[in-house]
C-alpha positions in Angstrom: 137.4 -202.9 120.9 136.6 -206.3 119.4 136.3 -207.8 122.9 134.0 -205.0 124.0 131.8 -205.6 121.0 131.6 -209.3 121.6 130.8 -208.7 125.3 128.0 -206.3 124.4 126.6 -208.8 121.9 126.7 -211.6 124.5 124.8 -209.3 126.9 122.2 -208.6 124.3 121.5 -212.3 123.9 121.5 -213.1 127.5 120.8 -210.1 129.8 122.3 -211.8 132.9 125.7 -212.1 131.2 128.4 -210.0 132.8 131.9 -209.7 131.3 135.3 -208.7 132.7 137.9 -207.4 130.3 141.5 -207.4 131.5 144.0 -205.1 129.8 146.9 -202.8 130.5 145.9 -200.2 127.9 142.4 -200.5 126.4 142.7 -198.1 123.5 139.4 -196.8 122.2 140.6 -195.6 118.8 138.2 -194.0 116.4 135.2 -191.7 116.5 132.7 -192.6 119.2 134.7 -195.6 120.6 135.4 -194.2 124.0 131.7 -193.6 124.4 131.1 -197.1 123.2 133.4 -198.5 125.8 131.7 -196.6 128.5 128.2 -197.6 127.3 129.4 -201.2 127.3 130.2 -200.8 131.0 127.1 -199.0 131.9 124.5 -200.8 129.9 126.0 -204.3 129.2 127.5 -205.4 132.4 131.1 -205.1 131.3 133.8 -204.4 134.0 137.3 -203.3 133.0 140.3 -204.3 135.1 143.6 -202.7 134.5 145.9 -205.6 135.2 147.9 -208.5 133.8 146.6 -212.0 133.8 149.3 -214.3 135.4 147.6 -217.7 135.0 144.3 -219.5 134.5 143.7 -222.5 136.7 140.8 -224.8 137.4 139.0 -224.0 140.6 137.4 -226.5 143.0 134.1 -226.4 141.2 135.9 -227.0 137.8 135.4 -223.4 136.8 138.4 -221.4 135.4 140.1 -219.1 138.0 142.1 -216.2 136.7 145.0 -215.0 138.9 146.1 -211.5 137.9 148.0 -208.5 139.0 145.8 -205.6 139.7 148.1 -202.7 138.7 146.0 -200.0 140.3 146.1 -201.6 143.7 149.5 -203.3 143.1 148.1 -206.7 144.4 147.7 -210.1 143.1 144.0 -211.2 143.0 142.0 -214.1 141.8 138.5 -214.3 140.3 136.4 -217.4 139.6 134.6 -217.4 136.3 132.0 -219.5 134.4 133.9 -219.1 131.1 137.2 -217.5 130.0 137.7 -216.2 126.4 141.2 -215.1 125.4 141.7 -212.3 123.0 145.0 -210.9 121.6 146.1 -207.3 121.4 146.6 -205.6 118.1 150.3 -205.9 117.5 152.4 -205.6 114.4 153.0 -208.8 112.3 156.2 -210.7 113.0 157.7 -209.8 109.6 157.3 -206.0 109.9 160.8 -205.5 111.1 162.4 -207.6 108.3 160.2 -205.9 105.7 161.2 -202.4 107.1 164.9 -203.3 106.6 164.3 -204.6 103.0 162.3 -201.5 102.0 164.4 -199.2 104.0 161.4 -197.8 106.0 161.6 -196.8 109.7 159.3 -198.4 112.2 157.9 -196.5 115.3 158.4 -197.4 118.9 155.3 -199.7 118.8 156.7 -201.7 115.9 154.4 -200.3 113.2 155.6 -198.4 110.1 156.6 -194.9 110.8 154.5 -192.3 109.0 154.5 -188.5 108.9 152.4 -186.2 111.0 151.4 -183.9 108.1 151.2 -186.8 105.6 149.9 -189.8 107.7 150.1 -192.3 104.8 153.7 -191.5 103.8 156.4 -193.7 105.2 159.9 -192.5 105.7 160.7 -193.6 102.1 159.1 -191.6 99.3 156.6 -193.5 97.2 155.9 -196.1 99.8 152.7 -195.7 101.8 151.3 -197.4 104.9 147.6 -197.8 105.7 145.3 -199.8 107.9 146.9 -201.9 110.7 150.4 -201.5 109.0 150.1 -198.0 110.3 148.7 -198.8 113.8 145.6 -200.2 115.5 142.4 -199.0 113.8 138.9 -200.1 112.9 137.8 -201.4 109.5 136.1 -198.2 108.2 139.2 -196.1 109.0 141.4 -198.8 107.4 139.3 -198.7 104.2 139.4 -194.9 104.1 143.2 -195.0 104.5 143.6 -197.7 101.8 141.7 -195.4 99.4 143.9 -192.5 100.3 147.1 -194.7 99.9 145.9 -195.9 96.5 145.3 -192.2 95.4 148.7 -191.2 96.6 150.3 -194.2 94.8 148.4 -193.3 91.6 149.7 -189.7 91.9 153.3 -190.9 92.2 152.9 -193.1 89.1 151.2 -190.3 87.2 154.0 -187.8 88.1 156.7 -190.4 87.1 155.0 -191.0 83.8 154.7 -187.3 83.0 158.3 -186.7 83.8 159.4 -189.5 81.5 157.1 -188.2 78.7 158.6 -184.6 78.9 
């Protein structure tokens, strides 16, 4: 989503700007994000290519040339660009697996902390909560909302523990 936002802003500053976003799985997570992605394509000159970039070389006019696998057509293609900007996917931090072992928390098939379906902040270990991008890809407002929820859940655990000790 960040790449889409930046491409829209570039187009707002220079209307002749067109952008191409390569990706295998552009996830529009969050309220209104799918519409935002479509609007970016329709109003801001953004094209989306489902494919894997294989290499970036310098063309005869010194412009970058992207060679990629078009996974829809199952063909290797090349496009000459004026500029190439590389963006990374949202992926779990390198230390997540080690931390999950230390804390005895399961991780999901994508490498993020496993959480419950009915209690989406609860990890597989009682009293430990996951929010924001520890839980999976999400935008800042949703991360902040989850952080507030996780703090409230943690406060409840502490309160319950304190009340049990007092009685």
